[in-house]
C-alpha positions, 0 to 999 in steps of 0.5 A: 562465222561458226556454222549453225550459230546466227548473229543476234539482231536487236530484237533477240537481244532485247527479248533475252535481256527482258525475259528474266525481268519480265519473270521477277516482275510476274514473281512480285506481282504474284507474291505482292501481298507476301512481300508487303506482309513480310516487309511489315514484319520486318519493320515492326521487328526493327522499330525500337521497342516501345515503352511498356512492351518487351522485345519479345512482345514486339516480336509477337506484334510482328507475327500478328501483323503478318498473320492478319495481312496473310489471312485477309489476303491468302497471300500463302494458303491458310494452313501454311500460315498456321505453320509459319506461326510456329516456325517464327516463335522459335526462331525470334526466340519467343518460345523454344522448340520444346515449348511451341508444339504444346501452344498448338494443342488445345481442347478447342483444336480437338473439338474442331477435329471432332466436329469435322469427323462427327459431320463426316460420320452423319453424311456417310449415313445420310443423316443430314439429308433426313434433318434438312427435309424436316427443316425445309418442311417447316421453312418451306422451300423459298430460300428466303425463308430457308436462310431465315430459319437457318440464322434463327435456329443457330442464333436461338439454339447457340445461346442454350446448346453452345455454338459448337453443338449448333454448328455440328447440327447445321453444317451437314445439313447445309453441306447436303442442300448444296450438294443436292442442289448441284454442288458448289461448282453450279451454286457457289453463291448459294453455298457461301450464303448457307455457310456464312448464315450458319457462322454468323447465326451462332455468333449472334446468338451465343452471347444471348444466354450465359450458357452460350459460351465460355466467354460468358461464364468467365465474365460472370466470374469476373463480375462476381469477384467485384461483388456484382452478381447477375442471374441467368435471366437478367443476362438474357433480358440485357442481350437477348434483344440484340440477337432478335434484332440481328437475326433478320439483319443477317439474313437480309444482308447475306441474301443481298450480298450472295444472290443465290442461283436458285430461289426455290429449293423444291427440287432439292427437297424432291432429290432428298425424298428420292435419295432416301427412298433409294436408301430405304428406312434408316439402318441399325448403323444409321440409328447408332450414328445418330444416338451417338451424335445426340449423346455428344451434344447433350454431353456438350450441354451438361458436361463440358465445363468438366470434360471439355468439348474436345474430349467429348467430341473425341469419346464420341468419335472413338465409340463410333469407331469401336462400333465400326460405324467408321474407320480411320481410312474414311475419316482420313479422307473426309476430315479437312486437316487443313482446317485443324491445323489453321486453328491450331496455329491461331490458338498458338498465336493467341497464347503468344500474344498473351504470354508476351504481354502484346495483347495487354500492351495493345488494349493499353494503347487503345485506352491511352488513345481514348484517354487523350481523346477525352473518352473516359466514361459513360457511353464513349467508354463503352463505345472504345471498349466494345470497339477494342474487344471487337477488333481484338477477338478477330485475332485470338479466340473469344475466351482468351480476348475476355480473359485479357481485356475483361479484368483491364475494362472492368478496373477502367469502368470502376476508376471512371465511376462507369457501371462495370456491369455494363462494361463487362457485358459489353465486353463479352458481347463484343467478343462475339463479333468475330465476323472478320477472319477464318481464324476468329472463332471455331464456327468460322473455321468449321464452315470454311472446312467444306471449301466453299468459302475464301478468306476474303468472303468473311471480310466482304460479308462481315465488315458491314455486320461488324459495324452494325453490331457495334452500332447496335451495341452502343446506340441501341443497348447502351443508350436505351435498352440498358437504361430502360432496364435501370442497370445503367 
């Protein structure tokens, strides 16, 4: 026997044999969702190309399935998923390596970057604390009233100053309340509760008036092309009841789902007062920062159609930098760049689904199934179109969703002798039900930025609200309210 080498007994042999196997098992268990997503994508790509769909459209559906599963399970970090979107398009031949980077750039991406930077500027000068104190004085310190106030403010304001402005106003306030209540580690439920109240508040309110978002203006244009002209007041009369009913529902559901660690924010109010007293009165720099913020919000309301919300936000940031209110190193540290990349990937995927015809093909398949089930007119057609729109809008932005599905559904309504006005407004309304995924709307991506939420939180909280919104649209608006108004 060679000195120093002992013979292995059976136990040692089994240990050495099973060690690599255990590592493989651990890897498979840890990466099961990623492997399942990859398997699903490969399966879709290898299947015969369905009739009416191009090969590139089939590949696009494969990517769509992969991304949805990754966003639901966080199989890989969400910004990494966004980068995979670009790589996939190049390697499958959907677009060239020169074209794909262009699809990542959009005014909405610049807007999200600008909002995150603007929020960092407000927090630098503690402006969010002053606004939070004012809001808490109005609502009271009880958490139930605070959440109801946040949801109501976001919902009502989103219809008139757009959801972008409403989120930008409330995000620093929400982050400030969490910070002064002990931070995320101490009050994780309170943090989730406030962030989702902001996101879901603007969702249910952005449809209440034509000025609430591009989707509404787009639908007005589509209806006008059919000779159907609907006024600002008529739109509000048709949709505002939905917003008013959903405000208490969203507040109640979130409060029960994420039971907050503290129910009275009197301590937070006192902490804000003490911090403000220590800071003293507003400095000239803080006043300039506040003025820039207000100017950006006003410009969004009156000039976004001409210049875009992203460009306006960037002008505000550039002005703040020129006035030396902020510098690049500060913005580099405080901006959540992963959120920017995440939404850029979502925009790219939405453009890919439209360009390859995959989005239209999916909508056509849903309508075909509805026809087979003899759902071809009336309230049943309304239910199908609203459901299809709500599902699609969670994987691509609301504007493109209405742009793709709107003309299809309006034509179906005409052919089935169902009111195009009702189907059109319902389609625009359902495109706001972006409760389920981080990428579904800028509001979700922005509140995800501070790091208080996980992707599963949107699915957990949004699933019930998604169903309630659909039922309310069909059973209350379609079956009752719009008939009372005489529009159907």
